[in-house]
N, C-alpha and C positions, 0 to 999 in steps of 0.2 A: 730411887728407893721404892721398893714395893710397899703399898699400903697394907694394913691389916686385912686379911682375907674377909673378915666379917663385914668390913665397910664396903669392900668390893661386891660382896654378895648382896648386901643391903641395897647398894646402888643398882644392881641387876634386878632385884625384886621390884624396886621403884620403876625401873624401865618397863618391866613386864606389866606393872599396874597401869602405867600410862597407855600401853597397848590394849589392855582389857577395857579401860575406860573408853578408848577410841571405839572399840568394838561395840560396847554398850550404847554409846551415843549414836553410832551408825544404825544399830538395830532400832533405837528409839525413833530416829528419823524415818526409817523405812516404815515402821509401825504407824507413825503419824501420817505419812503419805497414804497409807492403806485404809485409814479411817473413812467410812462411807461419807460421801459428800453431803448427805442430808443431816449428818450429826454436827459438823463444824462448817463454818463458812469456808468454801474451797480455797480462796486466796490466803486466808489466815492459816489454814491447815498446811498448805504448801509452804508458806513462809516459815512456820515452825519446823517443818521437816528440813528445809534448807538450812536453818540455823543449826539444828542438831547434827546434820551430816557435815556441815562446815566445821563445827567444833570437833567432830570426829577426825576429819582430815588434819586439822591443826594439831590435835593431840598426837596423832600417829606421826605426823611429820616432824614434830618437835621432840619426840621421845628419844631418838638416838642422839641428836646434838646435845640434849640435856645430859644424857648418860655420859657422853664423851667429855663434856666440860667438867662434870663432877669427878669423873675418873682422873682427869688431868690435875684437878685441884688436889685430890687425895694424894696423887703421886708426888706433887710438888709441895705438899703440906701447906697449901694456900687456903684462904677463906673460900668456902663453898659459894657458888653463884646463887643469887636469890631465885625463887620460883616465879619468874616474871609473868608467866601466863596463868597462874593460879586464879587470879581475880577474874580474868576473862572467862575461864571455865565456870567458876562459881556463880558469877553474875549471869552468864549466858544461860546456864541450865536453870537457874532460879527464875529468870525472865520467861523462859519457855514454860516452866511449870505454872507460873502465875497466870499466863495467858490461857494455857490449857485448862486450868482450874476454873477460870471465869467462863470459858466456853462450855465446859461441862455443866456448870451451874445454870447458865442461860439456856442450854438445850434440854434441861430436865423439866 
């Protein structure tokens, strides 16, 4: 059975949002890596960049499987799978932001 097109299109928009989130995380990681070494401690700066780019890869890599699982559930009229990685992204980005904030305050 075909699901309501509105749900399919909403699922597609969510998929594209995961990809744009991945792109933003990647850009943030590259920007963090480009911060001059005299501003942040180099190993912390590199660590924050690695976390952001890793979250980016995870978001991009999980976007299609999540889209596919939701689409399958819509077609079978089954419960939608939970957003298992939402906490990882939320806490990961929050941790990077807190560390960056502390480093900004300490460098002022």
